[in-house]
N, C-alpha and C positions, 0 to 999 in steps of 0.2 A: 154469420147470417142465419137468422132463424125466421122461417116462414111457416105459417100454419095453413093447412089446406083442409077444406071440408069434404072434398071428394077427390077420387083419384084423377078425374078429369081436370080439376083445377091444378093439381100437381103436374100432370102431363103438359098442360097448356103453359104453365109457368116455366118449366124446364126446357120446353122446345123453343122458347124465344131466343132470337139471335143475341140479344144483350146478355142473357144469362150465359150462353155459350162463350161469349167473348170473355166475360168475367171469370168463368171457370178456367178458361185457357190462360188468362193472364195471371190468375192467382195460384193455380195448381199445376197445370201442365208445364208452363214455362219454367217454373221453379223446380219441378222435378227433373226436367231436362238439364237444367244448370247443375243440379246435384249429381246427376249421372256423369256429366262431363268433368266436374271437379273431382269426383271420386276416381274416375279413370285416369285423369292426368296426375293425381296425387300419387299414383303407383309408379308411373313412368311417363316421361314426356312422349307425345305422339303428335304427328302433323295433323292438320285439319282433316286431310283425306283419311288418314288412319283412324282418327276419332270417329268420323262419319261412318266409315265402314264397320267398325267394331260395334257402335251403337245403332246402326241401321238408320241413320239420319241422312238428310240431304246435306251436302257440304255447306250450303248457305246457312243452315240452322246451327252449325257449330262454329262459324267464323265470328270473330268479335264485331 
């Protein structure tokens, strides 16, 4: 996604919108969390509780 801005205010306005935050969370944050879980479980099996504790996630975020 490439967006051009004329001013810093336009940039701030665009990136403070809820839709952009949802997009970033869906495309970046969730994928990163999945990568962390996959990497951790690739080394050794862990329960959902152990995975949550190690990665400092809420257990519901690590459950399938």
